[in-house]
C-alpha positions as CSV (number, residue, x, y, z in Angstrom):
1,M,15.1,-57.7,127.6
2,L,15.7,-55.0,125.0
3,E,19.1,-53.5,124.8
4,P,20.3,-50.7,122.5
5,R,22.9,-51.7,120.0
6,T,24.1,-48.2,119.6
7,S,24.1,-45.3,122.1
8,M,21.8,-42.3,121.8
9,S,23.4,-39.1,120.5
10,R,21.2,-36.9,122.7
11,G,18.8,-37.5,125.5
12,I,15.1,-38.0,124.9
13,A,12.4,-39.7,127.0
14,A,10.4,-41.3,124.3
15,P,12.7,-44.3,123.5
16,V,12.7,-45.3,127.2
17,A,8.9,-45.7,127.1
18,L,9.3,-47.7,123.9
19,L,11.7,-50.1,125.4
20,D,9.5,-50.6,128.5
21,R,6.6,-51.3,126.3
22,W,8.4,-53.9,124.2
23,N,9.8,-55.6,127.2
24,A,6.3,-55.9,128.6
25,L,4.8,-57.3,125.4
26,T,7.6,-59.7,124.3
27,A,9.5,-60.6,127.4
28,S,12.7,-62.3,126.1
29,N,11.4,-62.9,122.6
30,V,13.1,-59.8,121.3
31,N,16.7,-59.2,122.3
32,S,18.0,-56.2,120.5
33,V,17.1,-52.8,119.2
34,V,18.9,-50.1,117.1
35,L,18.2,-46.5,118.0
36,G,18.9,-43.6,115.7
37,F,17.9,-40.0,114.7
38,S,17.1,-38.6,111.3
39,K,19.0,-35.4,110.4
40,D,16.0,-33.3,109.8
41,P,15.3,-30.2,112.0
42,N,12.2,-32.0,113.2
43,A,13.9,-35.3,113.8
44,K,12.3,-38.7,114.5
45,V,13.8,-41.5,116.6
46,T,13.9,-44.8,114.6
47,V,13.9,-48.1,116.5
48,L,14.5,-51.4,114.7
49,L,13.6,-54.6,116.4
50,F,15.1,-58.0,115.7
51,W,14.1,-61.5,116.7
52,P,16.8,-63.6,118.2
53,G,19.2,-65.0,115.6
54,S,17.7,-62.8,112.8
55,E,19.8,-60.3,110.9
56,A,16.7,-58.4,109.6
57,P,14.4,-56.3,111.7
58,W,10.8,-57.4,112.0
59,A,9.4,-54.0,113.1
60,V,10.2,-50.4,112.9
61,A,9.0,-47.7,115.3
62,K,9.1,-44.0,114.7
63,L,8.9,-41.5,117.6
64,P,8.7,-37.7,117.3
65,T,11.1,-35.2,118.9
66,T,9.0,-32.1,118.1
67,P,5.4,-31.3,117.5
68,V,6.1,-30.9,113.8
69,A,7.6,-34.4,113.7
70,R,4.6,-35.8,115.6
71,S,2.3,-34.3,112.9
72,A,4.4,-35.9,110.2
73,I,4.3,-39.4,111.8
74,E,0.6,-39.1,112.4
75,R,0.1,-38.3,108.7
76,E,2.1,-41.3,107.7
77,S,0.1,-43.5,110.2
78,T,-3.2,-42.4,108.7
79,F,-1.9,-42.8,105.1
80,L,-0.6,-46.4,105.7
81,T,-3.9,-47.4,107.2
82,E,-5.9,-45.9,104.3
83,I,-3.8,-47.3,101.4
84,H,-4.1,-50.9,102.7
85,Q,-7.8,-50.4,103.2
86,Q,-8.5,-48.9,99.8
87,F,-6.2,-50.7,97.4
88,S,-4.8,-54.2,96.6
89,G,-2.1,-55.7,94.3
90,D,1.4,-57.0,94.5
91,V,2.9,-53.5,94.9
92,L,1.1,-53.1,98.2
93,R,3.4,-55.9,99.6
94,T,6.3,-53.4,99.4
95,I,4.5,-50.7,101.4
96,P,4.6,-51.0,105.2
97,R,1.6,-52.0,107.3
98,R,1.1,-50.5,110.7
99,L,1.4,-52.9,113.6
100,T,-1.3,-51.2,115.7
101,A,-1.3,-53.8,118.4
102,F,2.2,-52.6,119.5
103,E,1.3,-48.9,119.5
104,A,-0.9,-49.0,122.5
105,G,0.9,-47.3,125.4
106,M,3.5,-45.8,123.1
107,P,4.4,-42.1,123.5
108,P,2.0,-39.7,121.8
109,G,2.6,-39.7,118.0
110,A,4.5,-42.9,117.9
111,M,4.0,-45.4,115.0
112,V,5.0,-49.0,114.7
113,A,5.2,-50.6,111.3
114,Q,6.3,-53.7,109.4
115,A,10.0,-53.9,108.5
116,F,11.5,-55.1,105.3
117,G,14.6,-56.7,104.1
118,G,16.7,-55.1,101.4
119,T,19.5,-52.5,100.9
120,S,18.9,-48.8,100.7
121,L,19.4,-47.7,97.1
122,S,21.3,-44.7,98.5
123,L,23.9,-47.1,99.9
124,L,24.4,-48.8,96.6
125,Y,24.5,-45.4,94.8
126,S,27.3,-44.3,97.1
127,R,29.6,-47.2,96.4
128,R,32.7,-46.6,94.4
129,R,32.2,-47.0,90.6
130,H,28.4,-47.6,90.9
131,L,27.7,-44.5,88.8
132,Q,30.3,-45.3,86.2
133,S,28.3,-48.1,84.7
134,S,25.4,-47.4,82.3
135,L,24.1,-50.9,82.9
136,V,24.0,-50.4,86.7
137,V,22.5,-46.9,86.4
138,G,19.9,-48.2,83.9
139,R,19.0,-51.1,86.3
140,D,18.4,-48.6,89.2
141,I,16.2,-46.5,87.0
142,A,14.3,-49.5,85.7
143,W,13.7,-50.7,89.2
144,A,12.4,-47.4,90.4
145,G,10.4,-46.7,87.3
146,G,8.8,-50.2,87.3
147,W,7.7,-49.8,90.9
148,L,6.2,-46.4,90.2
149,R,4.3,-47.8,87.2
150,D,3.0,-50.7,89.4
151,L,1.9,-48.2,92.1
152,E,0.1,-46.1,89.5
153,T,-1.7,-49.1,88.0
154,A,-2.9,-50.3,91.4
155,T,-4.1,-47.0,92.7
156,V,-5.5,-45.0,89.8
157,Q,-8.8,-43.3,90.8
158,S,-9.7,-40.9,88.1
159,V,-8.4,-39.0,85.1
160,G,-8.3,-35.2,84.8
161,P,-6.3,-32.1,84.0
162,V,-2.7,-32.3,85.2
163,G,-2.6,-29.7,87.9
164,L,0.9,-30.5,89.1
165,G,2.3,-27.1,88.3
166,D,-0.4,-25.1,90.0
167,E,-0.2,-27.2,93.1
168,I,3.6,-26.8,93.4
169,L,3.7,-23.1,92.6
170,D,0.9,-22.4,95.2
171,S,2.9,-24.2,97.8
172,L,6.1,-22.4,96.9
173,L,4.4,-19.0,97.1
174,D,2.8,-19.9,100.5
175,R,6.3,-20.6,101.8
176,N,8.2,-17.6,100.3
177,R,5.7,-15.2,99.0
178,R,7.8,-12.1,99.7
179,D,11.0,-13.6,98.3
180,A,12.2,-12.0,95.1
181,V,13.7,-15.3,93.8
182,T,10.4,-17.1,94.4
183,T,8.5,-14.4,92.5
184,R,10.9,-14.7,89.6
185,V,10.8,-18.4,89.2
186,S,7.0,-18.6,89.8
187,N,6.5,-16.1,87.0
188,A,8.8,-18.1,84.7
189,L,7.0,-21.4,85.4
190,A,3.4,-20.1,85.4
191,P,3.0,-20.6,81.6
192,F,4.0,-24.2,81.9
193,A,1.6,-24.8,84.8
194,K,-1.1,-23.6,82.3
195,L,0.3,-25.9,79.6
196,F,0.2,-29.0,81.9
197,R,-3.5,-28.3,82.6
198,T,-4.2,-29.0,78.9
199,F,-3.1,-32.6,79.4
200,Q,-5.3,-35.3,80.9
201,G,-3.6,-37.7,83.4
202,P,-4.4,-40.2,86.1
203,K,-4.8,-39.3,89.7
204,T,-3.0,-41.9,91.9
205,V,-1.3,-42.5,95.2
206,V,1.8,-40.3,95.4
207,H,4.7,-41.0,97.7
208,G,5.9,-37.4,97.9
209,D,9.5,-38.1,98.8
210,F,10.5,-40.8,96.3
211,W,14.3,-40.6,96.5
212,L,17.1,-43.1,96.8
213,G,17.1,-43.2,100.6
214,N,13.5,-44.3,100.8
215,I,13.8,-47.2,98.3
216,L,15.0,-50.7,99.5
217,V,16.2,-53.2,96.9
218,G,17.3,-56.8,96.6
219,D,18.6,-58.9,93.8
220,A,15.3,-58.9,91.9
221,G,14.3,-55.2,92.4
222,V,12.4,-53.1,94.9
223,T,11.6,-54.8,98.1
224,A,10.0,-51.9,99.9
225,V,9.4,-48.1,99.8
226,I,9.4,-46.5,103.2
227,D,8.8,-43.1,104.8
228,W,5.3,-42.1,103.6
229,E,5.1,-38.9,105.6
230,S,4.5,-36.7,102.6
231,A,2.2,-39.1,100.7
232,Q,-1.1,-38.4,99.1
233,I,-3.9,-40.9,98.6
234,C,-4.9,-39.1,95.4
235,G,-2.5,-36.8,93.6
236,E,-0.3,-36.2,90.6
237,P,2.1,-39.1,90.0
238,L,4.5,-37.0,88.0
239,R,5.7,-35.5,91.3
240,D,7.4,-38.8,92.2
241,V,8.9,-39.1,88.7
242,A,10.5,-35.7,88.9
243,R,11.6,-36.2,92.5
244,F,13.4,-39.5,91.8
245,A,15.1,-38.2,88.6
246,L,16.4,-35.1,90.3
247,A,17.6,-36.9,93.4
248,Y,19.4,-39.5,91.3
249,A,21.4,-36.8,89.5
250,L,21.9,-34.5,92.5
251,Y,24.6,-36.6,94.2
252,L,26.5,-37.5,91.1
253,D,29.6,-35.4,92.1
254,R,29.5,-36.2,95.8
255,R,33.0,-37.9,95.6
256,T,34.6,-35.4,93.3
257,R,36.3,-32.1,94.2
258,A,35.1,-29.0,92.4
259,G,36.8,-28.5,89.1
260,R,37.7,-32.1,88.6
261,R,36.2,-34.5,86.1
262,I,33.6,-36.9,87.6
263,A,34.8,-40.4,87.0
264,G,32.9,-42.1,84.2
265,H,31.3,-38.9,83.0
266,D,32.2,-36.1,80.6
267,V,31.5,-33.4,83.1
268,K,33.3,-31.6,85.9
269,A,32.1,-31.2,89.5
270,G,31.2,-27.6,90.2
271,E,28.8,-25.5,92.3
272,W,26.1,-27.2,94.2
273,G,23.6,-28.9,91.9
274,A,26.1,-29.7,89.1
275,G,24.6,-33.2,88.7
276,V,21.2,-31.7,88.1
277,T,22.6,-29.2,85.7
278,Y,24.2,-32.1,83.8
279,L,20.9,-33.9,83.8
280,M,19.2,-30.9,82.3
281,T,21.9,-29.8,79.8
282,G,24.3,-32.7,79.3
283,S,24.5,-35.1,76.3
284,G,26.3,-38.1,77.9
285,W,24.7,-41.5,78.6
286,F,23.9,-40.6,82.2
287,P,21.5,-37.7,81.5
288,Q,20.1,-39.6,78.5
289,I,19.1,-42.6,80.7
290,I,17.4,-40.5,83.3
291,R,15.7,-38.2,80.7
292,G,14.5,-41.3,78.9
293,F,12.8,-42.5,82.1
294,V,11.2,-39.1,82.6
295,C,9.9,-38.9,79.0
296,Q,8.5,-42.5,79.1
297,S,6.8,-41.7,82.4
298,M,5.3,-38.5,81.0
299,A,4.0,-40.3,77.9
300,R,2.4,-43.0,80.1
301,L,0.8,-40.3,82.4
302,G,-0.7,-38.3,79.6
303,V,1.8,-35.4,79.3
304,D,3.8,-34.5,76.2
305,P,7.4,-35.7,76.8
306,A,8.7,-32.6,75.1
307,S,7.8,-30.8,78.3
308,W,10.4,-32.7,80.3
309,P,12.5,-29.7,81.2
310,A,9.4,-28.0,82.8
311,L,8.6,-31.1,84.8
312,L,12.1,-31.3,86.3
313,L,11.9,-27.5,87.1
314,F,8.6,-28.1,88.8
315,G,10.4,-30.9,90.7
316,L,13.0,-28.5,92.0
317,A,10.2,-26.1,93.0
318,D,8.5,-29.0,94.8
319,V,11.5,-29.5,97.0
320,A,11.9,-25.8,97.6
321,A,8.3,-25.7,98.7
322,T,8.2,-28.7,101.0
323,A,11.6,-29.5,102.4
324,D,11.7,-29.5,106.2
325,D,15.2,-27.9,106.2
326,D,15.0,-24.2,105.2
327,A,18.6,-24.2,103.9
328,W,18.0,-27.3,101.8
329,A,14.8,-25.8,100.4
330,Y,16.5,-22.5,99.4
331,R,19.4,-24.3,97.7
332,H,16.9,-25.9,95.4
333,L,15.2,-22.6,94.8
334,V,18.5,-20.9,93.8
335,L,19.3,-23.8,91.5
336,L,15.8,-23.5,90.0
337,D,16.5,-19.8,89.4
338,R,19.7,-20.7,87.5
339,L,18.0,-23.3,85.3
340,K,14.5,-21.7,84.8
341,G,15.3,-20.6,81.3
342,L,15.6,-24.2,80.1
343,A,11.9,-24.7,80.0
344,S,11.3,-22.1,77.4
């Protein structure tokens, strides 16, 4: 019978139905499960299932706790079905498949998908001294960049004007139309949205939340990319480039008190977003590696690399427009307001 390895932090009926369902389907063939919550306002319950004697889960189930969470899981379910129907290639082996046979009888909105081995890149990133080595940081960037390149190659559908800026600014205004900061940054970035439309780039699958916590890696590179709730079957791949670069820089000072030098870097921790400011304005090896990844990606995707500051600012606007947590979104908006002049 299934037994929880860890206790629930708050009561919810959905996991009970999941356990009952798995017990009925597998009898004694599955002997443990891990239950956990995401930290988002519209949280999901994540359930990992293990075969006896295995240290790696064979399946992952997501269950919603709110109607918004249910909609997100349903979007991911639809996307995972579509991407495996429409495309092929080695990169598809790193994208979860739905295990629909196990979803029958689940609570409404639940999804069951293939699990993968590997370590979250966010866990490696947080280890002491990981960010002090240019070789290690360069390896992380190469792994993520190589995976994005493979995804683009496998899923390109057409070529057309790069409308990334228009798409992001429209979403930002839809969320905060009456906000003075939003108006200010939108006006500042509008000319660069127009500039991006002069470039021709491929339309591909887009993950939509391509950051450290959604990337699993092993000794040879990326083993899986998970959490496709914000994905697009056909969109602007530069969104993922900007999201990864910003997320990799954002947590650079997480172990350092404000005012102190960040170990391994010629910069001090400061107000929230200091790592992103360093990425945008610094001259050390860390910003150079990440900016190199951004510029190479832009050249590959048909956009003048000299526009990299504008792309990263659009990336901040993208988080401000789409983040589930209002406070997290507004922090990115304020940071964008501080840095908006760098694109000129």
